[in-house]
Structures are given as structure tokens and as C-alpha cells.
C-alpha positions, 0 to 999 in steps of 0.5 A: 715809188717807195724805196723798198719797192725800188730796191726790190725791183733792183734786186729782181733785175740783178737776179735776172742779170745773174741768171742771164750771165750764167746761162748765156755764158754756160758757167757750169761751176757758178750758180746765179745766187753765188755772184756778188752783185758788186764783184767785177765781172772781168779779169778778177771776180768772175774772170770773164774775157772779151769773148764773154763780153760779146756773148753777154752783150748779145744776151743782154740785148735779147733779154732786156732790149738794151744796146750800148754804143760802141763809141761810149767811153763808159762801157767799162763802167756799165759792164763792171759788175752785175749792179752797174749793168742793172743800173745801166739797163734800168736807165736805158729802159726808163728812156734816159739814153739820149744817143741812138745805140750802135751794135752791142757786140762792138761796144762789148768788145771795147768794154772788155779792152778787145 
């Protein structure tokens, strides 16, 4: 796969993620195209909280078929930004995960520090 094709797929995944974030969290004042893919999702940036994290984790599971493990210490990294979430989703979909995932809601709560 060429770099331009790969970056196009990454951008497409990020765009889908932005739409999922806005729609699943009902962010009325935010448009998907206004979300910076590298900006933090929690506290600063979009200002999401632990409840948003749970809803987002469920929406990501429903849309992309991806779960995180509640015991995974990297959950904060995965949920840091749209870009980090896209990289995580891509790695999971490519079969890079070696552990069986646990409940997405538990992982999201842990990721948000809740």
C-alpha cells in the first residue's frame, strides 16, 4: 500500500471517528470537521468527561467492532485524541491485538480516570 493511499485511509478513519464522537455524544455546538485530530479529547480540547468516555467506548465498539481491555494501562493513550484512537482501531482491525478484550465500558472509565 502506498503512503498516499495509507494516509487517505487514515484520514477517512479519523473523519468517521469525528462523526461518531459528535453523534454519539450529541455535541450540538461541535461539527466533526472542527475537531483537530491531534487535540486532546478529555479535560482540555473537547472537554469530555468519564461519562462521555463510557458512551464513546460503546459507540466505537458498535461502529468499528473494537474493544479495549479494562486492564490495559495504555487506555489513556488510546483515548487521548482522534488520531490516537484511529491508530488503536487500525491496529485492532489489523489483528495486532494479542489479548482478548474485556468490557469497553470498564476500559473507558479507567481511561477517563473514573
